[in-house]
C-alpha positions in Angstrom: 89.2 -36.0 74.8 91.6 -38.7 76.2 90.4 -41.5 74.0 91.6 -39.5 70.9 95.2 -39.8 72.0 97.9 -42.4 72.5 100.0 -42.9 75.6 103.0 -40.6 75.2 105.6 -42.8 77.1 104.6 -45.7 74.9 104.9 -43.6 71.8 108.5 -42.8 72.8 109.2 -46.5 73.0 107.5 -47.0 69.6 104.5 -48.8 71.1 100.9 -48.1 70.6 98.6 -47.9 73.6 95.4 -45.9 74.3 95.8 -43.1 76.8 93.4 -43.4 79.8 94.8 -40.8 82.2 96.4 -37.4 82.3 99.2 -36.3 84.6 98.7 -32.6 85.5 102.3 -32.0 86.7 104.1 -33.9 83.9 101.5 -32.9 81.3 101.5 -36.4 79.8 98.9 -38.8 78.5 99.3 -42.2 80.1 97.9 -45.7 79.5 96.9 -47.9 82.4 100.3 -49.6 82.5 102.3 -46.3 82.4 100.0 -44.8 85.0 100.9 -47.7 87.4 104.6 -47.2 86.7 104.2 -43.4 87.1 102.7 -43.8 90.5 105.4 -46.3 91.6 108.2 -43.8 91.2 109.2 -41.9 94.3 109.8 -38.6 92.5 106.5 -38.8 90.7 104.3 -39.8 93.7 103.2 -36.2 94.3 101.7 -36.0 90.7 98.0 -35.6 90.4 96.6 -38.0 87.8 93.1 -37.5 86.3 91.1 -40.3 84.8 89.7 -40.2 81.3 86.0 -39.9 82.5 86.9 -36.7 84.3 88.4 -35.0 81.3 85.9 -32.7 79.5 85.2 -33.8 75.9 86.5 -30.7 74.1 89.8 -30.4 76.1 93.0 -30.5 74.0 95.4 -32.4 76.2 98.5 -31.9 74.1 99.8 -30.3 70.9 97.9 -31.2 67.7 99.4 -32.4 64.4 99.4 -30.2 61.3 96.9 -31.7 58.7 98.8 -30.0 55.9 102.3 -31.2 56.8 102.1 -34.8 57.7 101.2 -34.4 61.3 104.1 -32.1 62.4 103.3 -30.7 65.8 101.8 -27.2 65.9 104.5 -25.7 68.1 104.3 -22.1 67.0 101.6 -19.3 67.1 101.3 -16.4 64.6 99.9 -13.5 66.4 99.3 -11.6 63.1 97.1 -14.3 61.6 95.8 -15.7 65.0 96.7 -19.3 63.9 98.7 -22.3 65.2 101.6 -23.3 63.0 104.0 -26.2 62.5 107.6 -25.5 61.5 106.7 -26.0 57.8 103.8 -23.6 58.1 106.1 -20.9 59.6 108.6 -21.3 56.7 105.8 -21.3 54.0 103.4 -18.6 55.2 104.7 -16.8 58.3 108.3 -15.7 57.6 109.6 -12.6 59.1 109.0 -10.5 56.0 105.2 -11.2 56.3 104.6 -11.9 60.0 106.6 -10.2 62.7 104.9 -11.9 65.7 105.6 -15.7 65.4 106.2 -17.1 68.9 106.6 -20.6 70.3 103.6 -22.2 72.1 105.5 -22.1 75.4 106.1 -18.4 75.1 102.4 -17.7 74.2 100.9 -19.9 76.8 103.1 -18.6 79.7 100.8 -17.0 82.2 97.7 -17.5 79.9 95.5 -18.7 82.8 95.7 -15.3 84.4 95.5 -13.3 81.2 92.7 -11.1 80.1 91.8 -13.3 77.1 91.4 -16.4 79.4 89.2 -14.4 81.8 87.1 -13.0 78.9 86.7 -16.5 77.4 85.4 -17.7 80.7 83.0 -14.8 80.8 81.9 -15.6 77.2 81.2 -19.3 78.1 79.3 -18.3 81.2 77.3 -15.8 79.1 76.4 -18.4 76.5 75.4 -21.0 79.2 73.4 -18.4 81.1 71.7 -17.3 77.9 70.9 -20.9 76.8 69.6 -21.8 80.3 67.4 -18.7 80.1 66.2 -19.6 76.6 65.5 -23.2 77.6 63.5 -22.0 80.7 61.5 -19.6 78.5 60.8 -22.4 76.0 59.8 -24.8 78.7 57.6 -22.1 80.3 56.1 -21.5 76.8 55.2 -25.2 76.5 53.5 -25.1 79.9 51.6 -21.9 78.9 50.6 -23.5 75.6 49.3 -26.6 77.5 47.4 -24.4 80.0 46.1 -22.2 77.2 45.0 -25.2 75.2 43.1 -26.5 78.2 41.5 -23.1 78.8 40.6 -22.8 75.1 39.0 -26.2 75.1 36.9 -25.2 78.1 36.0 -21.9 76.4 35.0 -23.8 73.3 32.9 -26.2 75.3 31.3 -23.2 77.2 30.6 -21.5 73.8 29.0 -24.7 72.6 26.7 -24.7 75.7 25.8 -21.1 75.1 25.0 -21.8 71.5 23.0 -24.8 72.5 21.0 -22.7 75.0 20.6 -20.0 72.4 19.4 -22.6 69.8 17.0 -24.1 72.4 15.6 -20.6 73.0 15.2 -20.1 69.3 13.5 -23.5 69.1 11.1 -22.5 71.9 10.2 -19.2 70.2 9.6 -21.0 66.9 7.4 -23.6 68.5 5.4 -21.0 70.5 4.9 -19.0 67.3 3.8 -22.2 65.5 1.3 -23.0 68.2 -0.1 -19.5 68.4 -0.6 -19.1 64.6 -2.0 -22.6 64.3 -4.6 -22.0 67.1 -5.5 -18.6 65.6 -6.0 -20.1 62.2 -8.0 -23.1 63.5 -10.3 -20.9 65.5 -11.0 -18.7 62.5 -11.4 -21.6 60.1 -13.9 -23.4 62.5 -15.9 -20.3 62.7 -16.1 -20.1 58.9 -17.0 -23.8 58.7 -20.0 -23.1 61.1 -21.1 -20.2 59.0 -20.7 -22.3 55.9 -22.9 -25.0 57.5 -25.6 -22.4 58.3 -25.6 -21.0 54.8 -25.6 -24.5 53.4 -28.7 -25.4 55.5 -30.6 -22.3 54.2 -29.6 -23.2 50.7 -30.8 -26.7 51.1 -34.1 -25.6 52.4 -34.6 -23.5 49.2 -33.5 -26.5 47.2 -36.1 -28.8 48.9 -38.9 -26.2 48.3 -38.0 -26.0 44.6 -38.0 -29.7 44.3 -41.3 -30.1 46.1 -43.1 -27.4 43.9 -41.5 -28.9 40.7 -42.9 -32.4 41.6 -46.3 -31.7 43.2 -47.1 -27.9 43.1 -49.2 -25.9 40.7 -48.0 -23.2 38.4 -49.3 -20.6 40.8 -47.3 -22.1 43.7 -44.2 -22.1 41.6 -44.6 -18.4 40.7 -45.2 -17.5 44.3 -42.0 -19.5 45.4 -39.8 -17.8 42.9 -41.1 -14.4 43.9 -40.6 -15.0 47.6 -37.1 -16.6 47.2 -35.4 -13.9 45.1 -34.4 -11.6 48.0 -33.4 -14.6 50.3 -31.2 -16.2 47.6 -29.6 -12.8 46.9 -28.7 -12.5 50.6 -27.3 -16.1 50.6 -25.1 -15.3 47.6 -23.8 -12.2 49.2 -22.9 -14.2 52.3 -21.2 -16.9 50.2 -19.2 -14.3 48.2 -18.0 -12.6 51.4 -17.2 -15.9 53.1 -15.3 -17.2 50.0 -13.4 -13.9 49.7 -12.2 -14.0 53.3 -11.2 -17.6 53.3 -7.5 -18.3 53.1 -5.6 -21.6 52.6 -2.8 -21.7 55.1 0.3 -23.9 54.4 2.9 -24.3 57.1 6.5 -25.1 56.2 9.9 -24.7 57.9 12.7 -22.8 56.1 16.1 -23.5 57.8 18.3 -20.5 58.3 21.6 -20.7 56.4 24.2 -21.1 59.2 26.9 -21.2 56.6 26.2 -17.4 56.1 25.2 -16.4 59.6 27.5 -18.5 61.7 30.8 -19.4 59.9 32.7 -19.9 63.2 32.1 -20.0 66.9 35.2 -17.9 67.5 38.8 -17.7 66.2 42.1 -18.9 67.4 44.6 -16.0 67.5 48.2 -17.3 67.1 50.8 -14.6 67.7 54.5 -15.4 67.5 56.7 -12.8 68.9 60.4 -12.5 69.1 62.2 -12.4 72.4 62.4 -9.0 73.9 66.0 -9.5 74.7 67.5 -11.7 72.0 70.9 -13.3 72.4 73.9 -11.0 71.8 77.5 -12.1 71.9 79.4 -10.8 74.9 82.5 -10.5 72.6 82.9 -7.7 70.1 83.5 -9.4 66.8 84.6 -8.3 63.3 81.9 -8.5 60.6 82.1 -11.7 58.7 81.5 -10.4 55.2 81.3 -12.0 51.8 84.4 -11.7 49.7 83.8 -9.0 47.1 80.8 -7.5 48.9 79.8 -4.1 47.5 77.8 -1.3 48.9 74.4 -0.8 47.4 73.7 2.3 45.3 70.3 2.7 46.9 68.8 2.5 50.4 65.4 1.2 51.6 63.8 3.4 54.3 60.7 2.1 56.1 57.6 4.2 55.2 54.6 2.4 56.6 52.6 -0.7 57.0 49.8 -1.3 54.6 46.4 -1.0 56.2 44.8 -4.4 55.7 41.9 -4.0 58.2 39.3 -3.6 55.4 40.2 -7.2 54.2 39.0 -8.9 57.4 38.8 -8.2 61.1 40.2 -11.6 61.9 43.1 -11.9 59.4 41.2 -14.3 57.3 43.5 -13.9 54.3 46.8 -15.5 53.1 48.9 -13.6 50.6 51.1 -15.7 48.3 52.3 -13.1 45.8 51.8 -9.5 44.6 52.6 -7.3 41.7 52.0 -3.8 40.3 49.4 -3.2 37.7 49.8 -1.1 34.6 48.1 1.8 36.5 50.5 1.4 39.4 48.0 -0.3 41.7 49.1 -3.0 44.1 47.6 -6.5 43.3 47.6 -9.2 46.0 46.9 -13.0 45.6 44.8 -14.2 48.5 44.4 -18.0 48.4 42.3 -18.2 51.6 39.4 -16.5 49.9 40.3 -17.1 46.3 40.5 -13.5 45.3 42.7 -10.8 43.8 42.9 -7.7 46.1 43.6 -4.2 44.8 45.1 -1.2 46.5 45.1 2.1 44.7 48.1 4.3 44.0 47.8 5.9 47.4 48.0 2.3 49.0 44.4 2.4 50.0 42.2 -0.7 49.7 40.0 -0.4 46.5 38.2 -3.7 45.9 38.7 -7.4 45.0 37.9 -9.8 42.2 36.6 -13.3 43.2 38.0 -16.3 41.4 36.9 -19.9 41.1 40.4 -21.2 41.8 42.9 -20.2 44.5 45.4 -17.7 43.0 49.2 -18.4 43.3 51.1 -15.7 41.4 50.0 -12.6 39.4 51.5 -10.3 36.7 50.3 -7.2 35.0 49.2 -7.5 31.4 48.9 -4.2 29.5 47.2 -1.2 31.0 44.3 -2.6 32.9 44.5 -6.4 32.8 46.4 -9.1 34.6 47.1 -12.8 34.5 47.0 -15.1 37.5 48.3 -18.6 38.0 46.5 -21.1 40.2 47.6 -23.1 43.3 45.6 -26.2 42.6 44.7 -26.4 38.9 46.7 -26.3 35.7 45.2 -23.1 34.4 45.9 -19.4 34.2 43.2 -16.7 34.5 42.8 -13.4 32.7 41.1 -10.6 34.7 39.9 -7.1 33.9 41.1 -4.7 36.6 39.1 -1.8 35.3 35.7 -3.6 35.5 36.8 -5.8 38.3 35.8 -8.9 36.4 36.9 -12.3 35.2 37.7 -12.6 31.5 38.7 -16.2 30.7 40.8 -19.2 31.8 43.5 -21.0 29.7 44.8 -24.5 30.4 48.6 -24.7 30.9 50.0 -28.1 31.5 51.6 -28.7 35.0 51.3 -25.1 35.9 49.7 -25.4 39.4 51.8 -23.5 41.9 53.7 -22.2 38.9 55.1 -18.6 38.6 53.7 -16.1 36.1 55.4 -13.1 34.6 54.9 -11.0 31.5 57.0 -9.2 28.9 56.0 -6.8 26.1 55.4 -9.8 23.9 54.7 -12.9 26.0 53.4 -14.5 29.2 55.8 -16.8 31.1 54.3 -19.6 33.1 56.3 -21.8 35.4 55.8 -25.6 35.5 57.8 -28.7 36.6 61.2 -28.3 35.0 60.0 -26.0 32.3 58.6 -22.5 31.5 55.7 -22.1 29.1 55.9 -19.1 26.8 52.4 -17.9 25.7 51.3 -14.9 23.7 49.1 -12.2 25.3 46.0 -14.1 24.2 47.1 -17.3 26.0 48.2 -19.3 22.9 51.4 -21.4 23.6 54.4 -20.2 21.6 57.1 -22.5 23.0 58.3 -24.4 26.1 61.7 -23.7 27.7 63.3 -26.6 29.5 65.2 -25.3 32.6 67.4 -26.9 35.3 64.8 -26.7 38.0 64.6 -29.1 40.9 60.8 -28.8 41.1 58.1 -26.4 39.9 59.3 -23.0 38.8 57.3 -21.2 41.4 58.6 -17.6 41.0 60.0 -15.7 38.0 61.4 -12.3 37.0 63.0 -11.0 33.8 66.0 -8.9 34.7 66.7 -8.2 31.0 65.1 -8.9 27.6 67.2 -12.0 27.1 67.3 -13.7 30.6 64.9 -15.3 33.1 65.6 -15.6 36.8 63.6 -18.1 38.8 63.2 -20.0 42.1 62.1 -23.6 42.3 61.6 -24.3 46.0 65.2 -24.9 46.8 67.7 -22.4 48.4 69.3 -21.8 45.0 68.2 -19.1 42.5 68.9 -19.7 38.9 69.2 -17.5 35.8 68.8 -18.8 32.2 68.6 -17.5 28.7 65.4 -17.5 26.7 66.6 -20.9 25.3 67.1 -22.3 28.8 70.9 -22.1 28.8 72.4 -21.5 32.3 73.6 -17.9 32.9 74.4 -18.1 36.7 73.3 -19.8 40.0 73.2 -18.0 43.3 73.2 -19.7 46.7 74.3 -18.4 50.1 74.3 -19.7 53.7 72.6 -16.4 54.5 69.7 -17.1 52.2 67.4 -19.8 53.4 64.3 -21.0 51.5 64.5 -18.7 48.4 61.0 -17.4 47.7 60.0 -14.5 45.4 62.5 -12.9 43.0 62.2 -9.6 41.3 64.3 -7.0 39.5 64.7 -3.2 39.4 64.9 -1.0 36.3 68.7 -1.5 36.2 68.3 -5.3 36.0 69.6 -5.8 39.6 68.0 -8.9 41.2 66.3 -9.1 44.6 65.6 -12.5 46.3 63.5 -13.2 49.3 64.8 -15.6 52.0 61.7 -16.7 53.9 63.5 -18.6 56.7 66.5 -16.3 56.8 64.2 -13.3 57.1 66.1 -11.1 54.6 66.3 -9.9 51.0 69.5 -10.3 49.0 70.6 -7.9 46.3 72.5 -9.2 43.3 74.1 -7.5 40.3 72.8 -8.3 36.7 75.4 -11.1 36.4 74.4 -12.7 39.7 77.2 -11.3 42.0 76.2 -10.6 45.6 76.0 -6.9 46.4 74.4 -6.7 49.9 71.4 -7.6 52.0 69.1 -4.7 51.6 66.5 -5.7 54.3 66.6 -8.2 57.2 64.9 -9.1 60.5 66.5 -5.8 61.8 63.8 -4.2 59.6 61.1 -6.3 61.2 60.9 -8.7 58.3 59.5 -11.9 59.7 59.1 -14.7 57.1 59.0 -12.5 54.0 57.3 -14.3 51.1 56.7 -11.7 48.4 58.2 -8.5 47.1 57.6 -6.0 44.3 58.6 -2.4 43.2 56.1 0.3 42.4 55.9 1.2 38.7 58.4 4.1 39.1 60.6 2.0 41.5 60.3 4.6 44.2 58.5 2.2 46.6 59.3 -1.4 47.6 56.6 -3.6 49.0 57.3 -6.7 51.2 54.6 -9.1 52.2 55.3 -11.3 55.3 53.9 -14.7 56.0 52.0 -13.5 59.1 49.8 -10.9 57.5 51.7 -7.6 57.5 52.8 -5.8 54.3 55.6 -3.3 54.8 56.3 -0.4 52.4 59.8 1.1 52.0 60.9 4.2 50.2 63.7 3.5 47.7 66.3 6.3 47.8 69.3 6.6 45.5 72.6 7.4 47.3 
């Protein structure tokens, strides 16, 4: 860019002046004054001068200075190292004994504009611009589609609401009609019984009047005759009363509202599907692999076996997996915070059952043969569960342990917290607290050896400490973004999930990078949890958007 440079004629006269123009023929940067002088000379009148505003920003208009050697001009080019050199650089690092192809810039640049590399560079730039324009158009089109889909969905929701209202109105009509019909039937029957009651009451009153009359004014003979004549009639009246009383029912009408929470939890579901581009960007230039220094090849390979069948859990993906582990009986255990449950798959990777919890589970670890311990997302407690009877055992309060990791050893339970790890015995009694160099809550833990703890704390850095909290190593890589779950194999090698880098890094016991065992090439999209089977022959990877992929682990 022209405003980065000084006027070259002025520099020769030991003056400082900002360059505002460039002469194509003389290949000189010029200030305004020197430009005017340049144009006034007869021999230079044919020169084509370009103004600063017409010079592309990234254009290097003249030789650069060497940052290492006090600004000496980079006048040479080492073909062997593909680097520009100043005279001191050539002497120090590119002598004939080491580099046999050191040439001057003039030699190298001669005919460069018609060379293959210049043509290929132009093609590469065109390819990048074309790809970016295509990507931008796709993104803009996606925004338009989202707006259209949003409008359409709002209309569909409104239509669904109308359908529901009409349906509810029809239910209301049916209920009211039923109410009226039953009411009228009962009233008709009750009025008929009231009439019959009145008739019997009248007959009974007539007998009562006769008895009262005879008692007051009649003779003993008349009383005897009345009793004798009334026996049969009163028996009939009693029979009628008994029958009427036995058939009479007291009707109470009430309204019991249906539980819509059980019968209608939703009017529909929104299906969000993120897919990768069918033709992702690929460089037009064949490049060498940019590897880590000291990268080793892994002693095992991960071969895709299958996707876990999660359809029994919910037809509408109503689950969110935060962590998983293997039980003492080699069953896969999943933490589902959406429905506050622990889900179990048997040794054949077939859904078995689930255990409902009162709190949302965050992390889980096996405890003995048929038990497990679970940390919580929202409360400072851990839960003990019985996997054999599929039941809850008890809860234990652990300070600051919400969203904390949980792991077990033969003698203890490790529970992550803010800047520390609680060490409990297998009954849940606290034994000690380990202070660790965590930036936040220790959210994922593994124990690669009997005397070390490896953990993630929400940053991109994974740390390993001793059982006393002393640092052993730290691991961070530009190729590992948002470190999530961490686990170890039977050799103590460590595996770390990069959620946003869509890969899994493999480290040695001492924290040295070995390789990336799985990546988005293996269709890992936002992986969040990993675990090995009990015999380390299978490797499970849970991804953020519902799928769980299973890989065979094969020794090389």
